[in-house]
C-alpha positions in Angstrom: -0.1 0.2 -0.1 1.6 3.6 -1.0 1.4 6.1 1.7 0.7 9.6 0.6 2.8 12.3 2.1 0.9 14.8 4.3 1.5 18.5 3.5 -0.8 20.0 5.8 -1.5 18.4 9.5 -4.7 19.6 10.3 -4.2 17.6 13.7 -1.1 20.1 14.5 -2.5 23.1 13.3 -5.8 22.6 15.6 -3.4 21.8 18.8 -1.4 24.8 18.2 -4.8 27.1 18.0 -6.3 25.4 21.1 -2.9 25.8 23.1 -2.7 29.5 22.0 -6.5 30.3 23.1 -5.9 28.3 26.5 -2.5 30.7 27.1 -4.6 33.9 26.0 -7.5 33.0 28.4 -5.9 31.2 31.2 -6.4 33.6 33.7 -9.6 35.2 32.7 -12.8 35.5 34.9 -15.9 34.2 32.7 -17.0 37.7 32.2 -13.6 38.3 30.5 -14.0 35.2 28.8 -17.2 36.0 27.4 -16.1 39.5 25.9 -13.0 37.8 24.5 -15.0 35.3 22.7 -17.5 38.0 21.3 -14.5 40.0 20.4 -13.1 37.0 18.4 -16.5 36.3 17.0 -17.2 39.9 15.6 -13.9 40.8 14.3 -14.4 37.3 12.0 -15.5 37.2 8.8 -15.9 33.5 8.5 -19.5 32.5 8.6 -20.3 29.9 11.4 -22.0 26.6 11.1 -25.6 27.1 10.6 -25.1 30.8 9.4 -26.5 32.0 6.3 
């Protein structure tokens, strides 16, 4: 069986993103975390799943 060489590692990318978010939010209160999430969602132009 021939194994294709991966040019993109989605699992590695997801772990890096998760670690970055964890570092940015580790000492936040619940209110600060809500504000962080709202800021990120309003800044982002990508449509979320279920949005039209």
